RODREN-855373 format. One line per 2 residues: number of its first residue (from 1); their letters; for each residue x, y, z of C-alpha. Coordinates in nm, 2 decimals, decimal comma. Layout:
BEGIN
NUM) a) X:Y:Z; ... .
// end
This chain:
BEGIN
1) mt) 5,41:6,02:-10,36; 5,20:6,09:-10,05 .
3) fq) 5,11:5,81:-9,81; 4,87:5,79:-9,52 .
5) ni) 5,01:5,51:-9,31; 5,38:5,51:-9,39 .
7) ll) 5,65:5,77:-9,43; 5,92:5,73:-9,71 .
9) eq) 6,22:5,96:-9,67; 6,57:5,98:-9,80 .
11) pe) 6,79:6,10:-9,51; 7,11:6,07:-9,72 .
13) vg) 7,19:6,01:-10,09; 7,11:5,66:-10,18 .
15) ih) 6,96:5,57:-9,84; 6,58:5,53:-9,81 .
17) ll) 6,40:5,52:-9,47; 6,05:5,37:-9,46 .
19) tl) 5,86:5,42:-9,14; 5,53:5,24:-9,05 .
21) nr) 5,33:5,54:-8,92; 5,03:5,42:-8,73 .
23) pk) 5,16:5,46:-8,37; 4,82:5,48:-8,21 .
25) al) 4,75:5,13:-8,36; 5,11:5,02:-8,28 .
27) na) 5,17:5,03:-8,66; 4,94:4,74:-8,72 .
29) ln) 4,93:4,62:-9,08; 4,59:4,68:-9,24 .
31) sl) 4,50:4,66:-9,61; 4,58:5,03:-9,68 .
33) tl) 4,92:4,99:-9,51; 5,00:4,69:-9,72 .
35) de) 4,90:4,87:-10,03; 5,12:5,16:-9,94 .
37) la) 5,41:4,93:-9,86; 5,37:4,78:-10,21 .
39) qa) 5,38:5,12:-10,37; 5,69:5,22:-10,17 .
41) aa) 5,87:4,90:-10,27; 5,79:4,97:-10,64 .
43) qi) 5,91:5,33:-10,60; 6,24:5,22:-10,45 .
45) aa) 6,29:4,94:-10,71; 6,26:5,21:-10,98 .
47) de) 6,52:5,44:-10,82; 6,85:5,36:-10,98 .
49) aa) 7,03:5,57:-10,72; 6,89:5,36:-10,43 .
51) rv) 7,15:5,18:-10,23; 6,99:5,07:-9,90 .
53) ll) 6,64:5,06:-9,75; 6,59:5,09:-9,37 .
55) vt) 6,25:4,99:-9,24; 6,13:5,09:-8,89 .
57) ga) 5,81:5,18:-8,69; 5,69:5,51:-8,56 .
59) gd) 5,68:5,57:-8,18; 5,87:5,40:-7,90 .
61) ka) 5,65:5,10:-7,84; 5,63:4,90:-8,16 .
63) fv) 5,80:4,82:-8,49; 5,47:4,66:-8,60 .
65) ag) 5,26:4,49:-8,34; 5,09:4,26:-8,60 .
67) ad) 4,83:4,25:-8,86; 4,51:4,45:-8,79 .
69) ia) 4,29:4,21:-8,59; 4,00:4,45:-8,59 .
71) em) 4,00:4,44:-8,97; 4,04:4,06:-8,99 .
73) qn) 3,80:3,95:-8,72; 3,50:3,89:-8,95 .
75) yt) 3,67:3,78:-9,26; 3,53:3,49:-9,46 .
77) pe) 3,79:3,23:-9,58; 3,79:3,39:-9,92 .
79) qa) 3,86:3,73:-9,77; 4,13:3,58:-9,55 .
81) ra) 4,29:3,43:-9,85; 4,29:3,76:-10,03 .
83) fs) 4,44:3,94:-9,73; 4,71:3,67:-9,70 .
85) ek) 4,79:3,69:-10,07; 4,82:4,07:-10,05 .
87) gm) 5,06:4,04:-9,75; 5,26:3,78:-9,92 .
89) rv) 5,30:4,00:-10,23; 5,43:4,28:-10,01 .
91) mh) 5,68:4,06:-9,83; 5,80:3,92:-10,16 .
93) al) 5,84:4,27:-10,31; 6,05:4,39:-10,02 .
95) ea) 6,26:4,07:-10,03; 6,31:4,11:-10,41 .
97) lp) 6,44:4,46:-10,40; 6,78:4,48:-10,56 .
99) vp) 6,93:4,67:-10,26; 6,98:4,55:-9,90 .
101) vi) 6,68:4,60:-9,68; 6,75:4,63:-9,31 .
103) al) 6,48:4,62:-9,04; 6,53:4,85:-8,74 .
105) vn) 6,31:4,68:-8,49; 6,21:4,91:-8,21 .
107) gy) 5,97:4,75:-7,96; 5,71:4,49:-8,05 .
109) al) 5,75:4,29:-8,38; 5,47:4,04:-8,35 .
111) gg) 5,28:3,84:-8,60; 5,28:4,04:-8,92 .
113) gc) 5,54:4,26:-8,77; 5,78:3,98:-8,72 .
115) el) 5,70:3,86:-9,07; 5,77:4,21:-9,21 .
117) am) 6,11:4,22:-9,03; 6,20:3,87:-9,16 .
119) ac) 6,11:3,98:-9,52; 6,40:4,23:-9,48 .
121) dw) 6,75:4,10:-9,54; 6,85:4,13:-9,18 .
123) il) 6,74:4,28:-8,85; 6,89:4,53:-8,61 .
125) as) 6,70:4,53:-8,29; 6,67:4,78:-8,00 .
127) dn) 6,73:4,64:-7,66; 6,35:4,67:-7,59 .
129) av) 6,25:4,47:-7,90; 6,01:4,18:-7,86 .
131) fg) 5,96:3,92:-8,13; 5,70:3,65:-8,18 .
133) qp) 5,44:3,47:-8,39; 5,14:3,46:-8,16 .
135) ev) 4,88:3,38:-8,42; 4,79:3,04:-8,27 .
137) al) 4,66:3,22:-7,96; 4,41:3,38:-8,20 .
139) gi) 4,31:3,05:-8,36; 4,50:3,10:-8,68 .
141) pp) 4,85:3,02:-8,82; 5,07:3,30:-8,96 .
143) gf) 4,96:3,42:-9,30; 5,24:3,65:-9,43 .
145) gg) 5,52:3,39:-9,46; 5,60:3,34:-9,09 .
147) tq) 5,61:2,96:-9,10; 5,85:2,97:-9,39 .
149) rl) 6,09:3,26:-9,32; 6,12:3,18:-8,94 .
151) tr) 6,21:2,82:-9,02; 6,48:2,94:-9,26 .
153) rv) 6,61:3,19:-9,01; 6,63:2,98:-8,69 .
155) gr) 6,58:2,62:-8,79; 6,28:2,39:-8,79 .
157) am) 6,28:2,30:-8,42; 6,31:2,65:-8,28 .
159) al) 6,06:2,78:-8,54; 5,80:2,52:-8,45 .
161) el) 5,85:2,59:-8,08; 5,78:2,96:-8,13 .
163) lt) 5,50:2,91:-8,38; 5,31:2,66:-8,16 .
165) ta) 5,36:2,81:-7,82; 5,31:3,17:-7,93 .
167) rq) 5,60:3,25:-7,70; 5,74:3,60:-7,73 .
169) ik) 6,12:3,65:-7,71; 6,33:3,95:-7,62 .
171) ad) 6,61:4,10:-7,82; 6,89:3,90:-7,65 .
173) ea) 6,73:3,57:-7,73; 6,65:3,68:-8,09 .
175) lr) 7,02:3,76:-8,12; 7,12:3,42:-7,97 .
177) ig) 6,90:3,22:-8,21; 7,00:3,41:-8,52 .
179) la) 6,68:3,61:-8,57; 6,85:3,94:-8,51 .
181) nh) 7,20:4,03:-8,63; 7,27:4,30:-8,37 .
183) vy) 7,11:4,46:-8,06; 7,16:4,82:-7,97 .
185) pt) 7,03:5,06:-7,71; 6,70:5,20:-7,82 .
187) ae) 6,83:5,56:-7,85; 7,11:5,44:-8,08 .
189) lk) 6,91:5,21:-8,31; 6,85:5,45:-8,60 .
191) vr) 7,20:5,60:-8,58; 7,35:5,25:-8,60 .
193) gl) 7,12:5,16:-8,89; 7,23:5,47:-9,08 .
195) em) 7,60:5,39:-9,01; 7,56:5,05:-9,16 .
197) ar) 7,36:5,19:-9,45; 7,65:5,43:-9,52 .
199) ti) 7,90:5,15:-9,52; 7,70:4,96:-9,77 .
201) aa) 7,63:5,26:-9,99; 8,00:5,33:-10,02 .
203) kg) 8,06:4,98:-10,18; 8,01:4,89:-10,54 .
205) pv) 7,63:4,89:-10,59; 7,62:4,64:-10,87 .
207) av) 7,83:4,40:-10,67; 7,61:4,44:-10,36 .
209) sl) 7,30:4,37:-10,57; 7,46:4,07:-10,73 .
211) ak) 7,57:3,93:-10,40; 7,21:3,97:-10,26 .
213) qa) 7,08:3,80:-10,58; 7,32:3,51:-10,54 .
215) vq) 7,23:3,45:-10,18; 6,85:3,47:-10,24 .
217) cg) 6,85:3,25:-10,55; 7,11:3,01:-10,43 .
219) qs) 6,95:2,91:-10,10; 6,69:2,70:-10,29 .
221) ld) 6,95:2,53:-10,50; 7,18:2,24:-10,44 .
223) la) 7,54:2,34:-10,36; 7,68:2,27:-10,71 .
225) sa) 7,40:2,47:-10,88; 7,44:2,75:-10,63 .
227) ce) 7,81:2,77:-10,69; 7,75:2,78:-11,07 .
229) le) 7,51:3,07:-11,00; 7,79:3,25:-10,81 .
231) tn) 8,03:3,20:-11,10; 7,77:3,35:-11,33 .
233) vf) 7,72:3,67:-11,12; 8,09:3,70:-11,06 .
235) ar) 8,15:3,70:-11,44; 7,87:3,95:-11,50 .
237) af) 8,04:4,20:-11,26; 8,34:4,22:-11,50 .
239) at) 8,12:4,38:-11,76; 8,06:4,68:-11,53 .
241) rd) 8,23:5,01:-11,48; 8,21:4,95:-11,11 .
243) qk) 8,45:4,65:-11,14; 8,70:4,86:-11,34 .
245) eg) 8,68:5,15:-11,10; 8,70:4,93:-10,79 .
247) mr) 9,01:4,74:-10,89; 9,18:5,05:-11,04 .
249) af) 9,12:5,24:-10,71; 9,26:4,95:-10,51 .
251) le) 9,58:4,94:-10,71; 9,61:5,32:-10,70 .
253) kr) 9,55:5,32:-10,32; 9,25:5,56:-10,33 .
255) aa) 8,88:5,54:-10,25; 8,67:5,41:-10,53 .
257) kf) 8,41:5,63:-10,69; 8,14:5,39:-10,80 .
259) lg) 7,88:5,48:-11,06; 7,65:5,18:-11,02 .
261) k) 7,69:5,04:-11,37 .
// end
């Protein structure tokens, strides 16, 4: 599939790399880009060999600097609702992928860019990364899930501070408050992302997918119900060839050769 505003590559078996590719616009999210992100997510969801998705931005200035303000400026409330709903569908689609999705945040991740990064399962940041939800400075609140995902990442008080002041934070603070998992020198970011992707791809893919499913579904449940969910996915794993191979390989003291079923 050919895209105009994104690149979708497979640098290694099982590892997909999605690059937002509007560097002159700092990779801002316009309607076409959102449409292409939705198509890419569907393509990866349909790929049984997919193990990990890495998401990054083209150029050295921005992951995604935000939604496209020039496009939004004259929206009616009805058009704004449709744009928000489209963005929400894209974020949900990335979040719902059965494989881990890792954001490689290089440079600015503001507004819709921060929301895109938070729709990924976790964030690896370059040391020049800058995060923020500056929408209130434009007279609007976030519209792609920022109020909800930021709160779940960093807690209510910190989220409200960032949302209402429009304060931008650097990579070290993002790491400290739990928004980013790791910070690396800019030149090493993609290499480190690929290293982590390889580590995940070498594990049992069904187990990885079930673990992600349990975390995502369980976070909205009470503890007892969430633990019951875990028991169910644990039991399901024992119907797979991956479980047989993984445990046999452990006992035979060799590397497992997982098939993904």
